C-alpha positions as CSV (number, residue, x, y, z in Angstrom):
1,X,-1.2,-37.9,6.3
2,X,0.3,-35.1,6.9
3,X,2.2,-34.6,4.2
4,X,0.2,-34.9,2.0
5,X,-1.8,-31.5,2.8
6,X,2.0,-29.2,3.5
7,X,2.8,-31.1,-0.3
8,X,-0.5,-29.6,-1.5
9,X,0.4,-26.3,-0.3
10,X,4.0,-26.2,-1.5
11,X,2.6,-27.2,-5.1
12,X,0.1,-23.8,-4.3
13,X,3.2,-21.7,-3.4
14,X,5.5,-22.3,-5.9
15,X,2.9,-22.0,-9.0
16,X,1.7,-18.7,-7.2
17,X,5.8,-17.4,-7.1
18,X,6.1,-18.8,-11.0
19,X,2.5,-16.8,-12.2
20,X,3.6,-13.7,-10.2
21,X,7.1,-13.8,-12.2
22,X,6.0,-14.6,-15.6
23,X,2.3,-13.3,-15.4
24,X,3.8,-9.3,-16.4
25,X,7.2,-10.0,-18.0
26,X,8.4,-13.0,-19.5
27,X,5.1,-15.1,-20.5
28,X,2.7,-11.7,-20.4
29,X,0.5,-13.9,-22.9
30,X,-1.0,-15.9,-20.1
31,X,-2.0,-12.8,-18.1
32,X,-5.1,-14.7,-17.6
33,X,-2.9,-17.0,-15.0
34,X,-3.0,-14.1,-12.7
35,X,-6.5,-14.6,-11.5
36,X,-5.6,-18.1,-9.8
37,X,-3.7,-16.7,-7.5
38,X,-6.7,-16.0,-4.9
39,X,-8.2,-19.1,-5.5
40,X,-5.0,-21.0,-4.6
41,X,-5.3,-19.0,-1.4
42,X,-8.7,-20.4,-0.9
43,X,-7.4,-23.7,-1.7
44,X,-4.6,-23.5,1.0
45,X,-4.6,-26.1,3.7
46,X,-4.0,-23.6,6.4
47,X,-4.2,-20.3,7.3
48,X,-0.2,-19.7,6.6
49,X,0.2,-21.4,3.7
50,X,-2.9,-18.8,2.1
51,X,-0.7,-16.2,3.6
52,X,2.6,-18.1,1.5
53,X,0.4,-18.1,-2.0
54,X,-0.5,-14.5,-1.6
55,X,3.1,-13.5,-0.6
56,X,5.0,-15.5,-3.3
57,X,3.1,-14.1,-5.5
58,X,4.2,-10.6,-5.3
59,X,7.5,-11.1,-3.8
60,X,7.8,-12.4,-7.7
61,X,5.6,-9.9,-9.6
62,X,7.4,-7.0,-7.6
63,X,10.9,-8.4,-7.7
64,X,12.1,-5.2,-9.9
65,X,12.1,-3.5,-6.6
66,X,14.7,-5.1,-4.9
67,X,17.4,-3.5,-7.4
68,X,15.7,-0.9,-8.1
69,X,15.1,0.4,-4.6
70,X,19.1,-0.1,-4.4
71,X,19.3,2.6,-6.9
72,X,16.8,5.2,-5.7
73,X,17.9,5.1,-2.6
74,X,21.8,4.1,-2.9
75,X,22.7,7.8,-1.4
76,X,21.4,7.4,1.8
77,X,20.6,3.7,1.9
78,X,22.7,0.7,2.5
79,X,21.4,-2.4,0.7
80,X,19.9,-4.1,3.1
81,X,17.4,-1.2,3.9
82,X,16.7,-1.5,0.2
83,X,16.4,-4.9,0.9
84,X,14.0,-4.7,3.3
85,X,11.8,-2.2,2.0
86,X,11.2,-4.8,-1.0
87,X,10.1,-7.5,1.5
88,X,8.1,-5.0,3.7
89,X,5.9,-3.8,0.9
90,X,4.4,-7.4,-0.3
91,X,4.5,-8.8,3.4
92,X,2.0,-5.5,4.1
93,X,-0.2,-6.4,1.8
94,X,-0.4,-9.8,2.2
95,X,-0.9,-9.6,6.1
96,X,-5.0,-9.3,5.2
97,X,-4.7,-12.4,3.3
98,X,-3.0,-13.9,6.9
99,X,-5.9,-12.7,9.2
100,X,-8.9,-13.3,6.8
101,X,-9.0,-16.5,6.7
102,X,-10.9,-19.7,8.0
103,X,-10.8,-22.9,8.4
104,X,-15.2,-22.7,7.7
105,X,-15.1,-22.6,4.2
106,X,-18.2,-20.4,3.6
107,X,-16.9,-18.0,6.0
108,X,-13.8,-17.7,3.6
109,X,-15.9,-17.1,1.1
110,X,-16.6,-13.6,3.0
111,X,-13.1,-13.6,4.5
112,X,-11.7,-13.4,0.5
113,X,-13.6,-10.4,0.3
114,X,-12.6,-8.7,3.1
115,X,-9.1,-9.3,2.4
116,X,-9.1,-7.4,-1.0
117,X,-11.0,-4.5,0.2
118,X,-8.5,-4.1,3.3
119,X,-5.6,-4.6,1.1
120,X,-6.5,-2.8,-2.2
121,X,-9.4,-0.4,-1.1
122,X,-8.8,0.8,2.4
123,X,-6.3,2.8,3.4
124,X,-3.8,2.4,4.7
125,X,-2.4,-0.6,3.1
126,X,-4.1,0.0,0.4
127,X,-1.5,2.9,-0.1
128,X,1.1,-0.3,-1.0
129,X,-1.3,-2.3,-2.2
130,X,0.7,-3.3,-5.4
131,X,-0.3,-5.8,-8.0
132,X,-3.8,-7.1,-7.2
133,X,-4.9,-9.8,-8.8
134,X,-8.1,-8.5,-10.1
135,X,-6.1,-6.4,-12.6
136,X,-6.7,-9.2,-15.5
137,X,-10.6,-9.5,-15.0
138,X,-10.3,-8.1,-18.3
139,X,-8.6,-10.6,-19.7
140,X,-12.0,-12.8,-19.1
141,X,-14.4,-10.0,-19.2
142,X,-13.1,-7.6,-21.7
143,X,-13.9,-4.1,-21.5
144,X,-16.9,-5.0,-18.3
145,X,-15.2,-2.5,-16.3
146,X,-16.6,-2.7,-12.9
147,X,-19.0,-5.5,-13.6
148,X,-16.3,-7.5,-14.5
149,X,-14.7,-7.0,-11.4
150,X,-17.7,-7.9,-9.3
151,X,-17.8,-11.1,-11.5
152,X,-14.6,-12.2,-10.8
153,X,-14.8,-11.1,-7.0
154,X,-18.2,-13.5,-7.3
155,X,-16.7,-16.1,-8.9
156,X,-13.7,-15.9,-6.7
157,X,-16.5,-16.1,-3.8
158,X,-17.9,-19.6,-5.0
159,X,-14.3,-21.0,-5.4
160,X,-14.1,-20.2,-1.9
161,X,-16.9,-22.1,-0.7
162,X,-16.9,-24.8,-3.2
163,X,-13.6,-26.9,-3.9
164,X,-15.2,-28.4,-7.0
165,X,-15.4,-24.8,-8.3
166,X,-12.5,-23.6,-7.5
167,X,-11.1,-26.6,-10.0
168,X,-13.5,-26.0,-12.6
169,X,-12.3,-21.7,-12.7
170,X,-8.7,-22.9,-12.7
171,X,-9.8,-25.0,-15.6
172,X,-10.9,-22.1,-17.2
173,X,-8.4,-19.5,-17.3
174,X,-6.1,-22.2,-18.2
175,X,-7.5,-22.1,-21.3
176,X,-8.2,-18.3,-21.5
177,X,-4.5,-17.9,-21.3
178,X,-3.4,-21.1,-23.9
179,X,-5.7,-19.2,-26.5
180,X,-5.2,-15.9,-26.0
181,X,-2.2,-14.4,-28.6
182,X,1.1,-13.1,-27.2
183,X,1.1,-9.6,-28.9
184,X,2.2,-7.7,-25.6
185,X,5.0,-5.6,-26.9
186,X,3.0,-2.1,-27.4
187,X,-0.8,-1.6,-24.5
188,X,-3.8,-4.5,-25.5
189,X,-5.7,-1.2,-26.4
190,X,-5.2,1.4,-29.3
191,X,-4.0,4.3,-28.6
192,X,-5.9,7.5,-28.0
193,X,-6.1,10.0,-31.3
194,X,-4.3,13.1,-32.0
195,X,-2.4,12.1,-28.9
196,X,1.6,12.0,-28.1
197,X,3.4,10.6,-25.8
198,X,7.1,11.6,-25.7
199,X,9.6,9.5,-23.9
200,X,12.9,11.0,-22.8
201,X,16.7,9.5,-21.3
202,X,17.6,12.3,-19.2
203,X,18.6,9.9,-16.2
204,X,17.9,10.8,-12.8
205,X,15.4,14.4,-12.4
206,X,15.6,15.2,-9.4
207,X,14.0,18.1,-7.6
208,X,14.0,21.7,-8.6
209,X,16.4,23.8,-6.4
210,X,14.2,27.2,-6.7
211,X,17.6,28.4,-8.2
212,X,16.1,30.1,-11.2
213,X,19.7,29.4,-13.6
214,X,19.3,25.6,-12.6
215,X,15.7,26.0,-13.5
216,X,16.1,27.6,-16.8
217,X,18.8,25.0,-18.1
218,X,16.7,22.5,-16.9
219,X,13.6,23.8,-19.2
220,X,15.3,24.2,-21.8
221,X,17.3,20.9,-22.2
222,X,13.2,19.6,-22.3
223,X,12.8,22.1,-25.0
224,X,15.2,21.7,-27.2
225,X,14.7,17.6,-27.0
226,X,11.3,19.0,-28.0
227,X,12.4,21.4,-31.2
228,X,15.2,18.0,-32.0
229,X,12.0,15.9,-32.6
230,X,9.8,18.2,-34.4
231,X,6.8,18.0,-32.4
232,X,5.3,21.1,-33.1
233,X,5.0,19.7,-36.7
234,X,2.9,16.9,-35.6
235,X,-1.1,16.1,-36.8
236,X,-1.0,15.5,-32.4
237,X,-3.2,18.4,-30.9
238,X,-2.1,16.9,-27.3
239,X,1.7,16.1,-26.5
240,X,2.3,13.9,-23.4
241,X,5.7,14.2,-21.3
242,X,6.6,12.1,-18.1
243,X,6.6,12.8,-14.7
244,X,8.4,15.3,-13.1
245,X,10.2,16.4,-15.9
246,X,10.0,19.9,-15.0
247,X,11.3,19.2,-11.3
248,X,10.0,21.6,-9.1
249,X,8.2,24.6,-10.1
250,X,7.2,27.9,-8.6
251,X,5.6,30.8,-9.7
252,X,8.5,32.0,-12.1
253,X,9.5,28.4,-13.6
254,X,5.7,27.8,-13.7
255,X,5.1,31.1,-16.2
256,X,8.5,30.2,-18.0
257,X,6.8,26.6,-19.6
258,X,3.8,28.8,-19.9
259,X,5.5,31.5,-22.3
260,X,7.6,29.0,-23.7
261,X,5.2,26.0,-24.5
262,X,3.0,29.2,-26.2
263,X,5.7,29.6,-28.5
264,X,7.1,25.9,-29.2
265,X,3.6,24.7,-29.4
266,X,1.4,27.3,-29.8
267,X,-2.3,25.2,-30.4
268,X,-1.4,22.3,-28.8
269,X,-1.7,21.2,-25.0
270,X,1.1,20.0,-23.7
271,X,0.8,17.7,-20.6
272,X,4.1,16.9,-18.3
273,X,4.8,16.2,-14.4
274,X,6.2,18.8,-12.3
275,X,6.7,19.2,-8.2
276,X,4.3,22.0,-7.0
277,X,5.2,23.6,-3.4
278,X,2.8,23.5,-0.9
279,X,2.7,26.1,2.6
280,X,6.4,26.7,3.2
281,X,7.5,25.0,0.3
282,X,8.8,22.3,2.7
283,X,5.7,20.0,1.1
284,X,4.8,19.9,-2.2
285,X,2.2,18.5,-4.9
286,X,3.7,15.7,-7.3
287,X,1.3,16.8,-9.9
288,X,0.4,16.6,-14.2
289,X,0.5,20.4,-15.4
290,X,-1.9,20.6,-18.7
291,X,-0.8,24.1,-20.3
292,X,-3.1,25.3,-23.1
293,X,-3.7,28.8,-25.0
294,X,-1.8,29.9,-22.0
295,X,-4.5,27.9,-19.2
296,X,-3.1,25.7,-16.4
297,X,-4.7,22.2,-15.2
298,X,-2.9,20.6,-12.5
299,X,-3.8,17.3,-11.7
300,X,-2.3,15.8,-8.4
301,X,-0.7,12.2,-7.7
302,X,-3.1,10.8,-5.0
303,X,-0.7,8.1,-3.9
304,X,2.6,9.2,-3.9
305,X,5.5,6.4,-2.8
306,X,5.5,5.8,0.8
307,X,8.6,6.5,2.7
308,X,10.3,8.1,-0.5
309,X,7.7,10.5,-1.1
310,X,4.5,10.4,1.0
311,X,6.7,10.3,4.6
312,X,3.1,10.0,6.7
313,X,0.4,12.9,7.9
314,X,2.5,14.6,10.4
315,X,6.2,14.9,8.3
316,X,7.4,18.1,7.5
317,X,8.9,17.7,4.2
318,X,7.7,15.1,1.4
319,X,4.9,14.5,-1.1
320,X,1.2,15.4,-0.2
321,X,-1.5,12.5,-0.4
322,X,-4.4,13.6,-2.5
323,X,-6.2,10.2,-2.0
324,X,-9.9,11.3,-2.6
325,X,-9.3,12.8,-5.8
326,X,-10.7,11.5,-9.2
327,X,-7.4,12.3,-11.0
328,X,-9.9,13.3,-13.9
329,X,-8.1,16.0,-16.4
330,X,-10.2,17.1,-19.1
331,X,-8.6,17.6,-22.4
332,X,-9.1,20.7,-24.8
333,X,-11.2,18.8,-27.5
334,X,-13.5,17.8,-24.4
335,X,-12.4,13.9,-23.9
336,X,-12.1,12.7,-20.0
337,X,-8.8,11.5,-19.3
338,X,-7.9,9.2,-16.1
339,X,-4.3,10.4,-15.0
340,X,-2.6,7.5,-13.3
341,X,1.1,8.8,-12.1
342,X,3.8,6.7,-11.3
343,X,3.6,4.4,-8.2
344,X,0.0,4.4,-9.1
345,X,0.3,2.4,-11.7
346,X,0.3,-0.1,-9.5
347,X,-2.1,0.3,-7.3
348,X,-6.0,-0.3,-7.6
349,X,-8.0,2.9,-5.8
350,X,-6.9,5.3,-8.1
351,X,-8.1,3.7,-11.1
352,X,-11.6,2.7,-8.8
353,X,-11.9,6.4,-8.4
354,X,-11.0,7.8,-11.9
355,X,-12.9,5.0,-13.5
356,X,-16.1,5.8,-11.8
357,X,-16.3,9.4,-13.8
358,X,-16.6,6.5,-16.9
359,X,-13.2,8.2,-18.7
360,X,-12.3,7.9,-22.6
361,X,-8.7,7.5,-22.0
362,X,-6.0,7.0,-19.5
363,X,-2.8,9.0,-19.4
364,X,0.1,7.3,-17.4
365,X,3.0,9.5,-16.8
366,X,6.7,8.3,-14.9
367,X,10.1,8.1,-14.5
368,X,11.4,5.2,-13.9
369,X,14.8,6.1,-14.6
370,X,15.9,4.5,-11.0
371,X,14.6,1.1,-12.6
372,X,15.1,0.8,-15.8
373,X,16.9,-2.3,-16.1
374,X,14.5,-4.3,-13.8
375,X,11.9,-5.5,-14.8
376,X,9.6,-3.1,-13.4
377,X,9.0,-0.8,-16.5
378,X,7.4,-3.6,-18.5
379,X,5.6,-4.9,-14.9
380,X,4.6,-1.2,-15.1
381,X,2.9,-0.9,-18.8
382,X,1.1,-4.4,-18.5
383,X,-0.2,-3.2,-15.1
384,X,-2.2,0.0,-17.2
385,X,-2.3,-1.9,-20.1
386,X,-4.7,-4.4,-18.2
387,X,-6.5,-1.7,-16.6
388,X,-6.9,-0.4,-19.6
389,X,-8.5,-3.9,-21.3
390,X,-10.7,-4.4,-18.1
391,X,-12.5,-0.6,-18.7
392,X,-12.3,-1.0,-22.6
393,X,-10.3,2.3,-22.9
394,X,-7.4,3.2,-24.6
395,X,-4.1,4.2,-23.1
396,X,-1.0,6.5,-23.5
397,X,2.5,6.2,-21.5
398,X,4.9,8.8,-21.6
399,X,8.3,7.6,-19.5
400,X,11.4,9.2,-18.6
401,X,14.6,6.7,-17.4
């Protein structure tokens, strides 16, 4: 008699892994199926089977982290450490779904909501709360925003309390997946007007050294690329460059960028990534800076990558955490942009903190040189696109690879 539950659990785990593998990359037209994973959790026959369902989805969806981390950490770390990092992140996010599980089906509904809050909203686990299944809410409730997300959570609660309801919902989202198109080569929402994103292929861009000569050469490399592309002649009034494209900027470096941008792109706003030193200069803010008519605005990355950038509150080096910032940048034409910086694209909290302010668009700046040959760039773009679909706003991306 015990073989049947184990068999059912195995099917749920395998299907969850397949959805994580295909939902963002090989079969993105089936993104609605991502919504099935929490329902599989509710249908699991035991606490550990439920945990395995979520873990399998996380490991498959974030598989690009394994080779990507090996490249990013190659100078100072072993492949085993990269593999450990790849496993620990999905494992940590899946833990609340292990803890908040109950044999009682009605209690399971409450437990599912608690698991979501712990994994994706409440620190510290939310700092690594990657690939929230609610990311696909917009495939069913397009443009409904928070109402759509709450609706899906309510459906999950019903599914957790009633097995029959769970099967009905699975059939509904399967139908949505079958009826959806496969036009996912571009973001599902229209691109913002008068905004131009400039992707670059500079490869590894480390932090600046505060060596004026090196900083000057780095800046000129970017400026030469802008001239080559004839950016000044475009109709766009806002130009978006990738994350950390300017390296670590001191006051002199920032003045260099401001003066050159005014000469090169007069009248246009230029948005670009840089690291701004704080305190004694050992720590920094990973930021997106907007230069327009000599004025400077900065939006800080709210959740830098744990371990490689954010090293904890007591570390003397690394990026600062700005988790309570709203990430809203007001463009010269008055539009409000929710700025998502690289790693934040995989999380939940940065979107929630920004979308409560009803922005007009999403701007995503990233530096993905370390994972360009993995599944992560496609997953990154589609994560942002699915959130844009949920909240009914356009999105623009600027990458360095």
